[in-house]
C-alpha positions in Angstrom: 0.0 -33.1 -57.0 1.3 -36.9 -57.9 2.2 -39.1 -55.0 5.8 -38.9 -55.6 6.0 -35.6 -54.5 4.7 -35.7 -51.1 5.2 -39.4 -50.5 8.6 -40.1 -51.9 10.3 -37.0 -52.0 8.6 -34.7 -49.0 7.3 -31.8 -51.0 3.6 -30.1 -49.9 3.1 -30.3 -53.8 4.6 -30.4 -57.3 5.0 -26.5 -57.4 7.9 -27.4 -54.8 9.7 -30.2 -56.9 12.9 -29.2 -58.8 11.8 -32.0 -61.5 8.6 -30.2 -62.2 8.9 -29.3 -65.7 11.0 -32.2 -67.2 8.3 -34.8 -64.9 6.7 -37.2 -67.6 3.6 -37.7 -65.4 2.9 -34.4 -64.8 3.7 -33.0 -68.1 1.3 -35.7 -69.7 -1.5 -35.0 -67.0 -1.2 -31.2 -68.0 -1.6 -32.1 -71.8 -5.3 -34.4 -71.4 -8.0 -31.1 -71.0 -8.7 -27.5 -70.1 -9.1 -27.9 -66.8 -5.7 -29.7 -66.3 -4.0 -27.0 -68.2 -5.6 -24.5 -65.6 -3.9 -26.3 -63.0 -0.1 -26.5 -65.1 -1.0 -22.2 -64.6 -1.5 -22.6 -60.7 1.9 -24.5 -60.3 3.9 -22.0 -62.4 1.9 -19.0 -60.6 3.0 -20.7 -57.4 6.7 -21.0 -58.2 6.8 -17.7 -59.2 4.7 -15.8 -56.7 4.7 -18.3 -53.8 1.9 -20.1 -52.1 0.5 -17.1 -49.9 -0.2 -15.2 -52.8 -1.8 -18.3 -54.9 -3.8 -18.6 -51.4 -5.2 -14.9 -51.5 -6.5 -15.0 -55.5 -7.3 -18.8 -54.9 -9.6 -17.6 -52.0 -12.9 -17.0 -54.1 -13.2 -19.6 -56.4 -15.7 -21.4 -57.2 -14.0 -24.5 -58.9 -10.7 -25.9 -58.5 -8.8 -23.5 -60.7 -9.5 -19.8 -61.6 -8.4 -16.3 -62.9 -4.7 -15.4 -61.8 -4.0 -12.4 -62.8 
């Protein structure tokens, strides 16, 4: 989550931002390494399935990312 989402725009996370797909800050960040790419998958999942379903699946993760299927 980037500061512009909750500080400037009042969103909970980047998943709520309608500009997410065109945001240069976030899209460049996702390219940096594998784990950031996994964060992108989480955002995409949240946008499609919602926070409640995401939290159910993420409840047993050992790291900040894990399997969503």
